[in-house]
HTML snippet that shows the backbone in 3Dmol.js (N, CA, C, O; Angstrom):
<script src="https://3Dmol.org/build/3Dmol-min.js"></script>
<div id="view" style="width:600px;height:400px;position:relative"></div>
<script>
const pdb = `
ATOM      1  N   UNK A   1     -21.902  30.365  14.202  1.00  0.00           N
ATOM      2  CA  UNK A   1     -20.311  30.353  14.573  1.00  0.00           C
ATOM      3  C   UNK A   1     -19.978  31.646  15.215  1.00  0.00           C
ATOM      4  O   UNK A   1     -20.180  32.644  14.523  1.00  0.00           O
ATOM      5  N   UNK A   2     -19.670  31.757  15.996  1.00  0.00           N
ATOM      6  CA  UNK A   2     -18.984  33.345  16.597  1.00  0.00           C
ATOM      7  C   UNK A   2     -17.530  33.381  16.536  1.00  0.00           C
ATOM      8  O   UNK A   2     -16.704  32.831  17.264  1.00  0.00           O
ATOM      9  N   UNK A   3     -17.383  34.128  15.539  1.00  0.00           N
ATOM     10  CA  UNK A   3     -15.936  34.377  15.103  1.00  0.00           C
ATOM     11  C   UNK A   3     -15.206  35.640  15.257  1.00  0.00           C
ATOM     12  O   UNK A   3     -15.832  36.611  14.832  1.00  0.00           O
ATOM     13  N   UNK A   4     -13.628  35.976  15.930  1.00  0.00           N
ATOM     14  CA  UNK A   4     -13.716  37.069  15.261  1.00  0.00           C
ATOM     15  C   UNK A   4     -13.480  37.050  13.788  1.00  0.00           C
ATOM     16  O   UNK A   4     -13.394  36.007  13.139  1.00  0.00           O
ATOM     17  N   UNK A   5     -13.379  38.256  13.288  1.00  0.00           N
ATOM     18  CA  UNK A   5     -13.209  38.832  11.873  1.00  0.00           C
ATOM     19  C   UNK A   5     -12.592  40.080  11.619  1.00  0.00           C
ATOM     20  O   UNK A   5     -12.867  41.008  12.380  1.00  0.00           O
ATOM     21  N   UNK A   6     -11.882  40.245  10.775  1.00  0.00           N
ATOM     22  CA  UNK A   6     -10.465  41.236  10.277  1.00  0.00           C
ATOM     23  C   UNK A   6     -11.552  42.247   9.715  1.00  0.00           C
ATOM     24  O   UNK A   6     -12.493  41.846   9.031  1.00  0.00           O
ATOM     25  N   UNK A   7     -11.397  43.365   9.990  1.00  0.00           N
ATOM     26  CA  UNK A   7     -11.743  45.138   9.610  1.00  0.00           C
ATOM     27  C   UNK A   7     -10.834  46.158   9.927  1.00  0.00           C
ATOM     28  O   UNK A   7      -9.869  46.190  10.690  1.00  0.00           O
ATOM     29  N   UNK A   8     -11.361  47.006   9.159  1.00  0.00           N
ATOM     30  CA  UNK A   8     -10.502  47.967   9.313  1.00  0.00           C
ATOM     31  C   UNK A   8     -10.597  49.148   9.837  1.00  0.00           C
ATOM     32  O   UNK A   8     -11.397  49.714   9.092  1.00  0.00           O
ATOM     33  N   UNK A   9     -10.322  49.805  10.561  1.00  0.00           N
ATOM     34  CA  UNK A   9     -11.129  50.946  11.169  1.00  0.00           C
ATOM     35  C   UNK A   9     -10.794  52.096  10.150  1.00  0.00           C
ATOM     36  O   UNK A   9      -9.719  52.464   9.676  1.00  0.00           O
ATOM     37  N   UNK A  10     -12.226  52.586   9.956  1.00  0.00           N
ATOM     38  CA  UNK A  10     -12.428  53.893   8.747  1.00  0.00           C
ATOM     39  C   UNK A  10     -12.599  55.374   9.594  1.00  0.00           C
ATOM     40  O   UNK A  10     -12.146  56.444   9.187  1.00  0.00           O
ATOM     41  N   UNK A  11     -13.210  55.217  10.619  1.00  0.00           N
ATOM     42  CA  UNK A  11     -13.394  56.313  11.435  1.00  0.00           C
ATOM     43  C   UNK A  11     -13.474  56.382  12.671  1.00  0.00           C
ATOM     44  O   UNK A  11     -13.754  55.331  13.247  1.00  0.00           O
ATOM     45  N   UNK A  12     -13.287  57.471  13.398  1.00  0.00           N
ATOM     46  CA  UNK A  12     -13.267  57.245  14.641  1.00  0.00           C
ATOM     47  C   UNK A  12     -14.690  58.448  14.900  1.00  0.00           C
ATOM     48  O   UNK A  12     -14.901  59.584  14.474  1.00  0.00           O
ATOM     49  N   UNK A  13     -15.418  57.560  15.763  1.00  0.00           N
ATOM     50  CA  UNK A  13     -16.857  58.616  16.339  1.00  0.00           C
ATOM     51  C   UNK A  13     -17.331  59.001  17.190  1.00  0.00           C
ATOM     52  O   UNK A  13     -18.295  59.757  17.311  1.00  0.00           O
ATOM     53  N   UNK A  14     -16.418  58.308  18.201  1.00  0.00           N
ATOM     54  CA  UNK A  14     -16.152  59.084  19.521  1.00  0.00           C
ATOM     55  C   UNK A  14     -15.353  58.526  20.791  1.00  0.00           C
ATOM     56  O   UNK A  14     -15.552  57.627  21.608  1.00  0.00           O
ATOM     57  N   UNK A  15     -14.368  59.470  20.574  1.00  0.00           N
ATOM     58  CA  UNK A  15     -13.218  59.180  20.899  1.00  0.00           C
ATOM     59  C   UNK A  15     -13.277  58.774  22.539  1.00  0.00           C
ATOM     60  O   UNK A  15     -12.576  58.004  23.197  1.00  0.00           O
ATOM     61  N   UNK A  16     -14.464  59.662  22.922  1.00  0.00           N
ATOM     62  CA  UNK A  16     -14.534  59.360  24.728  1.00  0.00           C
ATOM     63  C   UNK A  16     -14.720  57.841  25.013  1.00  0.00           C
ATOM     64  O   UNK A  16     -14.037  57.054  25.668  1.00  0.00           O
ATOM     65  N   UNK A  17     -15.960  57.678  24.248  1.00  0.00           N
ATOM     66  CA  UNK A  17     -16.777  56.602  24.563  1.00  0.00           C
ATOM     67  C   UNK A  17     -15.980  54.981  23.797  1.00  0.00           C
ATOM     68  O   UNK A  17     -16.271  53.787  23.863  1.00  0.00           O
ATOM     69  N   UNK A  18     -14.930  55.746  23.134  1.00  0.00           N
ATOM     70  CA  UNK A  18     -13.862  54.489  22.373  1.00  0.00           C
ATOM     71  C   UNK A  18     -14.767  53.979  21.069  1.00  0.00           C
ATOM     72  O   UNK A  18     -14.720  52.777  20.808  1.00  0.00           O
ATOM     73  N   UNK A  19     -15.580  54.845  20.249  1.00  0.00           N
ATOM     74  CA  UNK A  19     -16.397  53.934  19.778  1.00  0.00           C
ATOM     75  C   UNK A  19     -15.935  54.532  18.270  1.00  0.00           C
ATOM     76  O   UNK A  19     -15.758  55.738  18.099  1.00  0.00           O
ATOM     77  N   UNK A  20     -15.754  53.474  17.136  1.00  0.00           N
ATOM     78  CA  UNK A  20     -14.923  53.590  15.723  1.00  0.00           C
ATOM     79  C   UNK A  20     -16.117  52.913  14.645  1.00  0.00           C
ATOM     80  O   UNK A  20     -17.096  52.309  15.085  1.00  0.00           O
ATOM     81  N   UNK A  21     -15.960  53.042  13.725  1.00  0.00           N
ATOM     82  CA  UNK A  21     -16.709  52.366  12.505  1.00  0.00           C
ATOM     83  C   UNK A  21     -15.631  51.661  11.781  1.00  0.00           C
ATOM     84  O   UNK A  21     -14.584  52.234  11.481  1.00  0.00           O
ATOM     85  N   UNK A  22     -15.831  50.635  11.546  1.00  0.00           N
ATOM     86  CA  UNK A  22     -15.105  49.327  11.241  1.00  0.00           C
ATOM     87  C   UNK A  22     -15.909  49.133   9.886  1.00  0.00           C
ATOM     88  O   UNK A  22     -17.134  49.153   9.765  1.00  0.00           O
ATOM     89  N   UNK A  23     -14.975  48.944   8.909  1.00  0.00           N
ATOM     90  CA  UNK A  23     -15.161  48.010   7.357  1.00  0.00           C
ATOM     91  C   UNK A  23     -14.896  46.667   7.512  1.00  0.00           C
ATOM     92  O   UNK A  23     -13.805  46.321   7.964  1.00  0.00           O
ATOM     93  N   UNK A  24     -15.675  45.916   7.225  1.00  0.00           N
ATOM     94  CA  UNK A  24     -15.485  44.158   6.868  1.00  0.00           C
ATOM     95  C   UNK A  24     -16.106  44.021   5.556  1.00  0.00           C
ATOM     96  O   UNK A  24     -17.301  43.900   5.285  1.00  0.00           O
ATOM     97  N   UNK A  25     -15.240  44.055   4.901  1.00  0.00           N
ATOM     98  CA  UNK A  25     -15.752  43.379   3.496  1.00  0.00           C
ATOM     99  C   UNK A  25     -16.738  44.344   3.234  1.00  0.00           C
ATOM    100  O   UNK A  25     -17.705  43.587   3.318  1.00  0.00           O
ATOM    101  N   UNK A  26     -17.265  45.523   2.960  1.00  0.00           N
ATOM    102  CA  UNK A  26     -17.458  46.198   2.438  1.00  0.00           C
ATOM    103  C   UNK A  26     -18.972  46.948   3.280  1.00  0.00           C
ATOM    104  O   UNK A  26     -19.689  47.858   2.864  1.00  0.00           O
ATOM    105  N   UNK A  27     -19.086  46.043   4.751  1.00  0.00           N
ATOM    106  CA  UNK A  27     -20.020  46.901   5.709  1.00  0.00           C
ATOM    107  C   UNK A  27     -19.370  47.183   6.670  1.00  0.00           C
ATOM    108  O   UNK A  27     -18.522  46.557   7.306  1.00  0.00           O
ATOM    109  N   UNK A  28     -20.016  48.676   6.817  1.00  0.00           N
ATOM    110  CA  UNK A  28     -19.531  49.229   7.742  1.00  0.00           C
ATOM    111  C   UNK A  28     -20.180  49.175   9.276  1.00  0.00           C
ATOM    112  O   UNK A  28     -21.401  49.332   9.252  1.00  0.00           O
ATOM    113  N   UNK A  29     -19.680  49.007  10.450  1.00  0.00           N
ATOM    114  CA  UNK A  29     -20.430  49.004  11.608  1.00  0.00           C
ATOM    115  C   UNK A  29     -19.271  49.923  12.662  1.00  0.00           C
ATOM    116  O   UNK A  29     -18.073  50.207  12.693  1.00  0.00           O
ATOM    117  N   UNK A  30     -20.592  50.155  13.496  1.00  0.00           N
ATOM    118  CA  UNK A  30     -19.856  50.738  14.823  1.00  0.00           C
ATOM    119  C   UNK A  30     -19.587  49.479  15.782  1.00  0.00           C
ATOM    120  O   UNK A  30     -20.219  48.449  16.016  1.00  0.00           O
ATOM    121  N   UNK A  31     -18.142  50.113  16.318  1.00  0.00           N
ATOM    122  CA  UNK A  31     -17.543  48.920  17.225  1.00  0.00           C
ATOM    123  C   UNK A  31     -17.231  49.561  18.456  1.00  0.00           C
ATOM    124  O   UNK A  31     -17.365  50.785  18.461  1.00  0.00           O
ATOM    125  N   UNK A  32     -16.947  49.154  19.226  1.00  0.00           N
ATOM    126  CA  UNK A  32     -15.696  49.215  20.439  1.00  0.00           C
ATOM    127  C   UNK A  32     -14.199  49.134  20.398  1.00  0.00           C
ATOM    128  O   UNK A  32     -13.492  48.130  20.322  1.00  0.00           O
ATOM    129  N   UNK A  33     -13.874  50.356  20.463  1.00  0.00           N
ATOM    130  CA  UNK A  33     -12.207  50.122  20.707  1.00  0.00           C
ATOM    131  C   UNK A  33     -11.206  50.025  22.037  1.00  0.00           C
ATOM    132  O   UNK A  33      -9.990  49.920  22.195  1.00  0.00           O
ATOM    133  N   UNK A  34     -11.996  50.086  22.628  1.00  0.00           N
ATOM    134  CA  UNK A  34     -11.419  50.089  24.241  1.00  0.00           C
ATOM    135  C   UNK A  34     -10.511  49.410  24.093  1.00  0.00           C
ATOM    136  O   UNK A  34      -9.440  50.011  24.018  1.00  0.00           O
ATOM    137  N   UNK A  35     -10.462  47.800  23.972  1.00  0.00           N
ATOM    138  CA  UNK A  35      -9.359  46.943  24.032  1.00  0.00           C
ATOM    139  C   UNK A  35      -8.487  47.465  23.759  1.00  0.00           C
ATOM    140  O   UNK A  35      -7.716  47.590  24.710  1.00  0.00           O
ATOM    141  N   UNK A  36      -8.001  48.082  22.447  1.00  0.00           N
ATOM    142  CA  UNK A  36      -6.602  48.353  21.740  1.00  0.00           C
ATOM    143  C   UNK A  36      -6.185  49.609  21.464  1.00  0.00           C
ATOM    144  O   UNK A  36      -5.552  49.920  20.456  1.00  0.00           O
ATOM    145  N   UNK A  37      -6.613  50.541  22.569  1.00  0.00           N
ATOM    146  CA  UNK A  37      -6.200  51.619  22.743  1.00  0.00           C
ATOM    147  C   UNK A  37      -5.432  51.634  24.320  1.00  0.00           C
ATOM    148  O   UNK A  37      -5.431  50.825  25.247  1.00  0.00           O
ATOM    149  N   UNK A  38      -4.781  53.000  24.107  1.00  0.00           N
ATOM    150  CA  UNK A  38      -3.937  53.120  25.679  1.00  0.00           C
ATOM    151  C   UNK A  38      -3.133  54.290  24.999  1.00  0.00           C
ATOM    152  O   UNK A  38      -3.128  54.476  23.783  1.00  0.00           O
ATOM    153  N   UNK A  39      -2.366  55.158  26.030  1.00  0.00           N
ATOM    154  CA  UNK A  39      -1.880  56.375  25.858  1.00  0.00           C
ATOM    155  C   UNK A  39      -0.918  55.984  24.970  1.00  0.00           C
ATOM    156  O   UNK A  39      -0.426  57.084  24.719  1.00  0.00           O
ATOM    157  N   UNK A  40      -0.402  55.325  24.424  1.00  0.00           N
ATOM    158  CA  UNK A  40       0.603  55.332  23.085  1.00  0.00           C
ATOM    159  C   UNK A  40      -0.298  54.975  21.832  1.00  0.00           C
ATOM    160  O   UNK A  40       0.120  55.530  20.815  1.00  0.00           O
ATOM    161  N   UNK A  41      -1.046  54.455  21.702  1.00  0.00           N
ATOM    162  CA  UNK A  41      -1.624  54.432  20.483  1.00  0.00           C
ATOM    163  C   UNK A  41      -3.174  55.132  21.023  1.00  0.00           C
ATOM    164  O   UNK A  41      -3.880  54.199  21.405  1.00  0.00           O
ATOM    165  N   UNK A  42      -3.953  56.571  21.175  1.00  0.00           N
ATOM    166  CA  UNK A  42      -5.038  56.804  21.621  1.00  0.00           C
ATOM    167  C   UNK A  42      -6.272  56.339  20.262  1.00  0.00           C
ATOM    168  O   UNK A  42      -5.964  55.662  19.282  1.00  0.00           O
ATOM    169  N   UNK A  43      -7.556  56.857  20.517  1.00  0.00           N
ATOM    170  CA  UNK A  43      -8.145  56.425  19.067  1.00  0.00           C
ATOM    171  C   UNK A  43      -8.067  57.214  18.432  1.00  0.00           C
ATOM    172  O   UNK A  43      -8.505  56.570  17.478  1.00  0.00           O
ATOM    173  N   UNK A  44      -7.835  58.427  17.901  1.00  0.00           N
ATOM    174  CA  UNK A  44      -7.308  59.206  16.943  1.00  0.00           C
ATOM    175  C   UNK A  44      -6.078  58.138  16.087  1.00  0.00           C
ATOM    176  O   UNK A  44      -6.416  57.853  14.938  1.00  0.00           O
ATOM    177  N   UNK A  45      -5.167  57.744  16.404  1.00  0.00           N
ATOM    178  CA  UNK A  45      -4.207  57.302  15.829  1.00  0.00           C
ATOM    179  C   UNK A  45      -5.045  55.487  15.151  1.00  0.00           C
ATOM    180  O   UNK A  45      -4.427  54.795  14.342  1.00  0.00           O
ATOM    181  N   UNK A  46      -5.917  55.226  15.493  1.00  0.00           N
ATOM    182  CA  UNK A  46      -6.506  54.197  15.210  1.00  0.00           C
ATOM    183  C   UNK A  46      -7.115  53.838  13.894  1.00  0.00           C
ATOM    184  O   UNK A  46      -7.512  52.707  13.614  1.00  0.00           O
ATOM    185  N   UNK A  47      -7.179  55.260  12.816  1.00  0.00           N
ATOM    186  CA  UNK A  47      -7.953  54.881  11.626  1.00  0.00           C
ATOM    187  C   UNK A  47      -6.564  54.175  10.529  1.00  0.00           C
ATOM    188  O   UNK A  47      -5.417  54.610  10.426  1.00  0.00           O
ATOM    189  N   UNK A  48      -7.057  53.232   9.977  1.00  0.00           N
ATOM    190  CA  UNK A  48      -6.667  52.425   9.328  1.00  0.00           C
ATOM    191  C   UNK A  48      -5.920  51.467   9.526  1.00  0.00           C
ATOM    192  O   UNK A  48      -5.300  50.724   8.764  1.00  0.00           O
ATOM    193  N   UNK A  49      -6.057  51.553  11.058  1.00  0.00           N
ATOM    194  CA  UNK A  49      -5.591  49.921  11.897  1.00  0.00           C
ATOM    195  C   UNK A  49      -6.671  48.991  11.398  1.00  0.00           C
ATOM    196  O   UNK A  49      -7.871  49.082  11.138  1.00  0.00           O
ATOM    197  N   UNK A  50      -5.572  47.890  11.368  1.00  0.00           N
ATOM    198  CA  UNK A  50      -6.657  46.577  10.610  1.00  0.00           C
ATOM    199  C   UNK A  50      -7.232  45.541  12.465  1.00  0.00           C
ATOM    200  O   UNK A  50      -6.286  45.715  13.233  1.00  0.00           O
ATOM    201  N   UNK A  51      -7.766  45.132  12.809  1.00  0.00           N
ATOM    202  CA  UNK A  51      -8.281  44.583  14.254  1.00  0.00           C
ATOM    203  C   UNK A  51      -9.342  43.600  13.921  1.00  0.00           C
ATOM    204  O   UNK A  51     -10.051  43.698  12.919  1.00  0.00           O
ATOM    205  N   UNK A  52      -9.412  42.775  14.681  1.00  0.00           N
ATOM    206  CA  UNK A  52     -10.098  41.797  14.927  1.00  0.00           C
ATOM    207  C   UNK A  52     -11.102  41.880  15.446  1.00  0.00           C
ATOM    208  O   UNK A  52     -11.059  42.292  16.605  1.00  0.00           O
ATOM    209  N   UNK A  53     -12.019  41.649  15.050  1.00  0.00           N
ATOM    210  CA  UNK A  53     -13.674  42.000  15.206  1.00  0.00           C
ATOM    211  C   UNK A  53     -14.412  41.237  16.100  1.00  0.00           C
ATOM    212  O   UNK A  53     -14.649  40.261  15.387  1.00  0.00           O
ATOM    213  N   UNK A  54     -14.990  40.982  17.272  1.00  0.00           N
ATOM    214  CA  UNK A  54     -15.603  40.060  17.720  1.00  0.00           C
ATOM    215  C   UNK A  54     -16.364  40.449  18.788  1.00  0.00           C
ATOM    216  O   UNK A  54     -15.851  40.831  19.840  1.00  0.00           O
ATOM    217  N   UNK A  55     -17.954  40.363  18.545  1.00  0.00           N
ATOM    218  CA  UNK A  55     -19.208  40.945  19.138  1.00  0.00           C
ATOM    219  C   UNK A  55     -19.120  42.333  19.374  1.00  0.00           C
ATOM    220  O   UNK A  55     -19.367  42.816  20.479  1.00  0.00           O
ATOM    221  N   UNK A  56     -18.834  42.894  18.550  1.00  0.00           N
ATOM    222  CA  UNK A  56     -19.080  44.615  18.730  1.00  0.00           C
ATOM    223  C   UNK A  56     -17.550  45.082  19.225  1.00  0.00           C
ATOM    224  O   UNK A  56     -17.403  46.287  19.434  1.00  0.00           O
ATOM    225  N   UNK A  57     -16.456  44.237  19.414  1.00  0.00           N
ATOM    226  CA  UNK A  57     -15.100  45.092  19.932  1.00  0.00           C
ATOM    227  C   UNK A  57     -14.049  44.463  19.279  1.00  0.00           C
ATOM    228  O   UNK A  57     -13.748  43.270  19.247  1.00  0.00           O
ATOM    229  N   UNK A  58     -13.549  45.400  18.778  1.00  0.00           N
ATOM    230  CA  UNK A  58     -12.229  45.550  18.390  1.00  0.00           C
ATOM    231  C   UNK A  58     -11.228  44.725  19.684  1.00  0.00           C
ATOM    232  O   UNK A  58     -11.200  45.287  20.779  1.00  0.00           O
ATOM    233  N   UNK A  59     -10.556  43.612  19.533  1.00  0.00           N
ATOM    234  CA  UNK A  59      -9.969  42.218  20.411  1.00  0.00           C
ATOM    235  C   UNK A  59      -8.465  42.734  20.281  1.00  0.00           C
ATOM    236  O   UNK A  59      -7.734  42.837  21.267  1.00  0.00           O
ATOM    237  N   UNK A  60      -8.147  42.982  19.257  1.00  0.00           N
ATOM    238  CA  UNK A  60      -6.602  43.121  18.943  1.00  0.00           C
ATOM    239  C   UNK A  60      -6.414  43.910  17.725  1.00  0.00           C
ATOM    240  O   UNK A  60      -7.405  44.198  17.055  1.00  0.00           O
ATOM    241  N   UNK A  61      -4.912  44.397  17.266  1.00  0.00           N
ATOM    242  CA  UNK A  61      -4.600  44.746  16.338  1.00  0.00           C
ATOM    243  C   UNK A  61      -3.970  43.576  15.555  1.00  0.00           C
ATOM    244  O   UNK A  61      -3.472  42.606  16.127  1.00  0.00           O
ATOM    245  N   UNK A  62      -4.020  43.721  14.175  1.00  0.00           N
ATOM    246  CA  UNK A  62      -3.374  42.606  12.920  1.00  0.00           C
ATOM    247  C   UNK A  62      -2.816  43.436  11.953  1.00  0.00           C
ATOM    248  O   UNK A  62      -3.065  44.621  11.731  1.00  0.00           O
ATOM    249  N   UNK A  63      -2.118  42.768  11.462  1.00  0.00           N
ATOM    250  CA  UNK A  63      -1.307  43.437  10.608  1.00  0.00           C
ATOM    251  C   UNK A  63      -2.199  43.471   8.702  1.00  0.00           C
ATOM    252  O   UNK A  63      -3.052  42.586   8.651  1.00  0.00           O
ATOM    253  N   UNK A  64      -2.130  43.992   7.841  1.00  0.00           N
ATOM    254  CA  UNK A  64      -3.009  43.870   6.787  1.00  0.00           C
ATOM    255  C   UNK A  64      -2.427  42.602   6.040  1.00  0.00           C
ATOM    256  O   UNK A  64      -3.177  42.429   5.080  1.00  0.00           O
ATOM    257  N   UNK A  65      -1.524  41.721   6.036  1.00  0.00           N
ATOM    258  CA  UNK A  65      -1.238  40.247   5.646  1.00  0.00           C
ATOM    259  C   UNK A  65      -2.264  39.716   6.558  1.00  0.00           C
ATOM    260  O   UNK A  65      -3.367  39.465   6.072  1.00  0.00           O
ATOM    261  N   UNK A  66      -2.020  39.468   8.050  1.00  0.00           N
ATOM    262  CA  UNK A  66      -2.569  38.889   8.603  1.00  0.00           C
ATOM    263  C   UNK A  66      -4.180  38.567   8.585  1.00  0.00           C
ATOM    264  O   UNK A  66      -4.718  37.462   8.658  1.00  0.00           O
ATOM    265  N   UNK A  67      -5.012  40.338   8.424  1.00  0.00           N
ATOM    266  CA  UNK A  67      -6.275  40.780   7.888  1.00  0.00           C
ATOM    267  C   UNK A  67      -7.092  39.901   6.350  1.00  0.00           C
ATOM    268  O   UNK A  67      -8.252  39.567   6.104  1.00  0.00           O
ATOM    269  N   UNK A  68      -5.549  39.770   5.455  1.00  0.00           N
ATOM    270  CA  UNK A  68      -6.081  39.218   4.571  1.00  0.00           C
ATOM    271  C   UNK A  68      -6.234  37.680   4.147  1.00  0.00           C
ATOM    272  O   UNK A  68      -6.944  37.049   3.365  1.00  0.00           O
ATOM    273  N   UNK A  69      -5.175  37.386   5.088  1.00  0.00           N
ATOM    274  CA  UNK A  69      -4.839  35.817   5.137  1.00  0.00           C
ATOM    275  C   UNK A  69      -6.456  35.159   6.022  1.00  0.00           C
ATOM    276  O   UNK A  69      -7.390  34.467   5.617  1.00  0.00           O
ATOM    277  N   UNK A  70      -6.176  35.729   7.207  1.00  0.00           N
ATOM    278  CA  UNK A  70      -7.379  35.646   8.141  1.00  0.00           C
ATOM    279  C   UNK A  70      -8.798  35.222   7.404  1.00  0.00           C
ATOM    280  O   UNK A  70      -9.542  34.311   7.771  1.00  0.00           O
ATOM    281  N   UNK A  71      -9.014  36.209   6.141  1.00  0.00           N
ATOM    282  CA  UNK A  71     -10.760  36.434   5.198  1.00  0.00           C
ATOM    283  C   UNK A  71     -10.562  35.274   4.647  1.00  0.00           C
ATOM    284  O   UNK A  71     -11.169  34.205   4.597  1.00  0.00           O
ATOM    285  N   UNK A  72      -9.377  35.793   4.155  1.00  0.00           N
ATOM    286  CA  UNK A  72      -9.191  34.247   2.854  1.00  0.00           C
ATOM    287  C   UNK A  72      -9.524  32.661   3.516  1.00  0.00           C
ATOM    288  O   UNK A  72     -10.252  31.951   2.823  1.00  0.00           O
ATOM    289  N   UNK A  73      -9.163  32.259   4.446  1.00  0.00           N
ATOM    290  CA  UNK A  73      -9.765  30.995   5.332  1.00  0.00           C
ATOM    291  C   UNK A  73     -11.168  31.143   5.335  1.00  0.00           C
ATOM    292  O   UNK A  73     -12.002  30.431   4.776  1.00  0.00           O
ATOM    293  N   UNK A  74     -11.368  32.353   6.168  1.00  0.00           N
ATOM    294  CA  UNK A  74     -12.617  32.175   6.260  1.00  0.00           C
ATOM    295  C   UNK A  74     -13.277  31.757   5.338  1.00  0.00           C
ATOM    296  O   UNK A  74     -13.944  30.722   5.328  1.00  0.00           O
ATOM    297  N   UNK A  75     -13.110  32.708   4.295  1.00  0.00           N
ATOM    298  CA  UNK A  75     -14.397  32.023   2.806  1.00  0.00           C
ATOM    299  C   UNK A  75     -13.608  30.664   2.790  1.00  0.00           C
ATOM    300  O   UNK A  75     -14.263  29.775   3.333  1.00  0.00           O
ATOM    301  N   UNK A  76     -12.420  30.265   2.333  1.00  0.00           N
ATOM    302  CA  UNK A  76     -12.649  29.300   2.019  1.00  0.00           C
ATOM    303  C   UNK A  76     -13.722  28.032   3.390  1.00  0.00           C
ATOM    304  O   UNK A  76     -14.450  27.122   2.996  1.00  0.00           O
ATOM    305  N   UNK A  77     -13.607  28.201   4.134  1.00  0.00           N
ATOM    306  CA  UNK A  77     -14.466  27.747   5.183  1.00  0.00           C
ATOM    307  C   UNK A  77     -15.680  28.117   5.295  1.00  0.00           C
ATOM    308  O   UNK A  77     -16.353  27.960   6.314  1.00  0.00           O
ATOM    309  N   UNK A  78     -16.140  28.748   4.042  1.00  0.00           N
ATOM    310  CA  UNK A  78     -17.832  28.960   4.367  1.00  0.00           C
ATOM    311  C   UNK A  78     -17.779  29.854   5.647  1.00  0.00           C
ATOM    312  O   UNK A  78     -18.906  30.253   5.942  1.00  0.00           O
ATOM    313  N   UNK A  79     -16.917  30.231   6.389  1.00  0.00           N
ATOM    314  CA  UNK A  79     -17.125  31.171   7.859  1.00  0.00           C
ATOM    315  C   UNK A  79     -17.474  32.687   7.792  1.00  0.00           C
ATOM    316  O   UNK A  79     -18.138  33.267   8.652  1.00  0.00           O
ATOM    317  N   UNK A  80     -16.911  33.312   6.583  1.00  0.00           N
ATOM    318  CA  UNK A  80     -17.077  34.647   6.609  1.00  0.00           C
ATOM    319  C   UNK A  80     -18.443  35.122   6.103  1.00  0.00           C
ATOM    320  O   UNK A  80     -19.016  36.070   6.641  1.00  0.00           O
ATOM    321  N   UNK A  81     -19.016  34.382   4.949  1.00  0.00           N
ATOM    322  CA  UNK A  81     -20.364  35.161   4.912  1.00  0.00           C
ATOM    323  C   UNK A  81     -20.892  34.817   5.828  1.00  0.00           C
ATOM    324  O   UNK A  81     -21.292  35.980   5.798  1.00  0.00           O
ATOM    325  N   UNK A  82     -21.413  34.311   6.819  1.00  0.00           N
ATOM    326  CA  UNK A  82     -21.874  34.212   7.669  1.00  0.00           C
ATOM    327  C   UNK A  82     -22.293  35.342   8.824  1.00  0.00           C
ATOM    328  O   UNK A  82     -23.426  35.621   9.215  1.00  0.00           O
ATOM    329  N   UNK A  83     -20.768  36.008   9.320  1.00  0.00           N
ATOM    330  CA  UNK A  83     -20.606  36.762  10.016  1.00  0.00           C
ATOM    331  C   UNK A  83     -20.284  38.027   9.723  1.00  0.00           C
ATOM    332  O   UNK A  83     -19.931  38.812  10.604  1.00  0.00           O
ATOM    333  N   UNK A  84     -20.403  38.483   7.980  1.00  0.00           N
ATOM    334  CA  UNK A  84     -20.341  39.149   7.358  1.00  0.00           C
ATOM    335  C   UNK A  84     -21.888  39.569   7.301  1.00  0.00           C
ATOM    336  O   UNK A  84     -22.276  40.734   7.392  1.00  0.00           O
ATOM    337  N   UNK A  85     -22.706  38.457   7.139  1.00  0.00           N
ATOM    338  CA  UNK A  85     -24.099  38.908   6.797  1.00  0.00           C
ATOM    339  C   UNK A  85     -24.825  39.525   8.507  1.00  0.00           C
ATOM    340  O   UNK A  85     -25.670  40.394   8.718  1.00  0.00           O
ATOM    341  N   UNK A  86     -24.111  38.700   9.402  1.00  0.00           N
ATOM    342  CA  UNK A  86     -24.633  39.273  10.692  1.00  0.00           C
ATOM    343  C   UNK A  86     -24.808  40.214  10.830  1.00  0.00           C
ATOM    344  O   UNK A  86     -25.848  40.730  11.239  1.00  0.00           O
ATOM    345  N   UNK A  87     -22.981  41.136  10.263  1.00  0.00           N
ATOM    346  CA  UNK A  87     -22.784  42.224  10.455  1.00  0.00           C
ATOM    347  C   UNK A  87     -23.890  43.332   9.788  1.00  0.00           C
ATOM    348  O   UNK A  87     -24.292  44.393  10.264  1.00  0.00           O
ATOM    349  N   UNK A  88     -24.194  42.728   8.610  1.00  0.00           N
ATOM    350  CA  UNK A  88     -24.808  43.477   7.250  1.00  0.00           C
ATOM    351  C   UNK A  88     -26.035  43.453   8.436  1.00  0.00           C
ATOM    352  O   UNK A  88     -25.897  44.477   9.106  1.00  0.00           O
ATOM    353  N   UNK A  89     -26.823  42.900   8.774  1.00  0.00           N
ATOM    354  CA  UNK A  89     -28.393  42.741   9.789  1.00  0.00           C
ATOM    355  C   UNK A  89     -28.234  43.711  10.962  1.00  0.00           C
ATOM    356  O   UNK A  89     -29.213  43.899  11.684  1.00  0.00           O
ATOM    357  N   UNK A  90     -26.960  44.410  11.237  1.00  0.00           N
ATOM    358  CA  UNK A  90     -26.785  44.848  12.424  1.00  0.00           C
ATOM    359  C   UNK A  90     -26.039  46.466  12.013  1.00  0.00           C
ATOM    360  O   UNK A  90     -25.725  47.219  12.935  1.00  0.00           O
ATOM    361  N   UNK A  91     -25.826  46.846  10.636  1.00  0.00           N
ATOM    362  CA  UNK A  91     -25.390  47.810  10.736  1.00  0.00           C
ATOM    363  C   UNK A  91     -26.129  49.156  11.125  1.00  0.00           C
ATOM    364  O   UNK A  91     -27.318  49.458  11.230  1.00  0.00           O
ATOM    365  N   UNK A  92     -25.112  49.741  11.271  1.00  0.00           N
ATOM    366  CA  UNK A  92     -25.586  51.388  11.964  1.00  0.00           C
ATOM    367  C   UNK A  92     -25.240  52.145  10.789  1.00  0.00           C
ATOM    368  O   UNK A  92     -24.143  52.160  10.230  1.00  0.00           O
ATOM    369  N   UNK A  93     -26.517  52.912  10.397  1.00  0.00           N
ATOM    370  CA  UNK A  93     -26.174  54.203   9.447  1.00  0.00           C
ATOM    371  C   UNK A  93     -25.859  55.290  10.265  1.00  0.00           C
ATOM    372  O   UNK A  93     -25.566  56.376   9.764  1.00  0.00           O
TER     373      UNK A  93
END
`;
const viewer = $3Dmol.createViewer("view");
viewer.addModel(pdb, "pdb");
viewer.setStyle({}, {cartoon: {color: "spectrum"}});
viewer.zoomTo();
viewer.render();
</script>
């Protein structure tokens, strides 16, 4: 199943190309943040933001409580492990 999964932006890798590193349950992966940046919220301001990640893109910003609740529900459904395993297989070091 292809889900959006919460992750926290931990680094901006390339602000021009809108690339950042996100941490999803201990797995770090480079993602594109173009959908969540604008003049009022540039890439450099995204560090520490919680986002919903889907197929390598941050689709929307969410708060920490929403992220924790979503991860809890996904874990209960057994879906988080599959998505995290898929991210782990595609980790960029």
